[in-house]
C-alpha positions as CSV (number, residue, x, y, z in Angstrom):
1,M,-59.2,-130.8,-48.0
2,S,-61.8,-132.4,-49.2
3,L,-63.3,-132.3,-52.4
4,E,-66.6,-130.8,-51.8
5,N,-64.9,-127.9,-49.7
6,G,-62.3,-127.3,-52.3
7,F,-66.0,-126.8,-55.2
8,N,-67.4,-124.4,-52.2
9,I,-63.7,-122.2,-51.9
10,V,-64.5,-122.1,-55.6
11,D,-68.4,-121.5,-55.6
12,D,-67.9,-118.6,-52.9
13,A,-64.9,-116.7,-54.8
14,L,-67.1,-116.8,-57.7
15,T,-69.5,-115.4,-56.1
16,L,-67.9,-113.3,-54.3
17,A,-66.0,-111.7,-57.4
18,T,-69.2,-111.7,-59.4
19,K,-70.7,-109.7,-56.4
20,D,-68.0,-107.2,-56.3
21,L,-68.3,-106.2,-59.9
22,E,-71.8,-105.9,-60.1
23,Q,-71.9,-103.5,-56.8
24,R,-68.8,-101.9,-59.4
25,G,-72.0,-101.6,-62.3
26,M,-71.6,-104.3,-64.5
27,P,-74.5,-106.9,-65.2
28,S,-74.6,-109.8,-63.7
29,D,-74.1,-111.8,-67.3
30,E,-71.2,-109.3,-67.9
31,A,-69.1,-109.9,-64.5
32,H,-69.8,-113.6,-65.5
33,I,-68.7,-113.5,-68.7
34,A,-65.8,-110.8,-68.3
35,L,-64.5,-113.9,-65.2
36,L,-64.6,-116.8,-68.0
37,I,-62.6,-114.7,-70.4
38,R,-59.7,-113.3,-68.0
39,L,-59.7,-117.1,-66.3
40,R,-59.2,-118.5,-69.9
41,A,-56.6,-116.1,-70.1
42,T,-55.1,-116.8,-67.2
43,V,-54.7,-120.6,-67.2
44,S,-51.8,-122.7,-69.9
45,P,-53.4,-123.7,-73.1
46,D,-53.3,-127.8,-72.1
47,V,-55.4,-126.9,-68.6
48,L,-57.7,-125.2,-71.1
49,K,-57.8,-127.7,-72.9
50,V,-58.2,-130.0,-70.3
51,A,-61.2,-128.1,-68.7
52,E,-63.2,-128.4,-71.8
53,M,-63.0,-131.8,-72.7
54,L,-64.3,-132.8,-69.0
55,S,-66.6,-130.2,-69.0
56,E,-68.3,-131.7,-72.6
57,D,-68.3,-135.2,-70.3
58,P,-72.2,-135.1,-69.2
59,E,-71.7,-137.8,-66.1
60,L,-68.5,-135.6,-64.9
61,F,-70.0,-132.0,-65.2
62,S,-73.4,-133.7,-63.7
63,A,-70.5,-134.7,-60.5
64,I,-69.0,-131.8,-60.5
65,N,-71.4,-129.0,-60.3
66,D,-74.2,-131.4,-58.1
67,D,-76.9,-128.9,-57.4
68,K,-76.9,-126.9,-61.0
69,A,-76.6,-130.0,-62.8
70,Q,-80.3,-129.5,-63.6
71,N,-78.9,-126.5,-65.5
72,V,-77.0,-129.0,-68.4
73,D,-79.7,-129.1,-71.1
74,S,-79.8,-125.3,-71.0
75,V,-76.3,-124.8,-71.4
76,I,-75.2,-127.4,-73.2
77,G,-78.1,-127.2,-75.4
């Protein structure tokens, strides 16, 4: 599987989960918060630490998020 296909699968899963929560009456922001909290609780502390370190690298963040990279300043700043 290519890296791009992997990202597309993750994006599709997040979109599906968000839409499902919204259809059940949860506002979009709350759905995103719930997904983040649940994901953080399901991974090991070591994986979480690595993910946090990698997400703080602007170049890596931009490369992974590609079309979403223009939002880096609004998310980080």
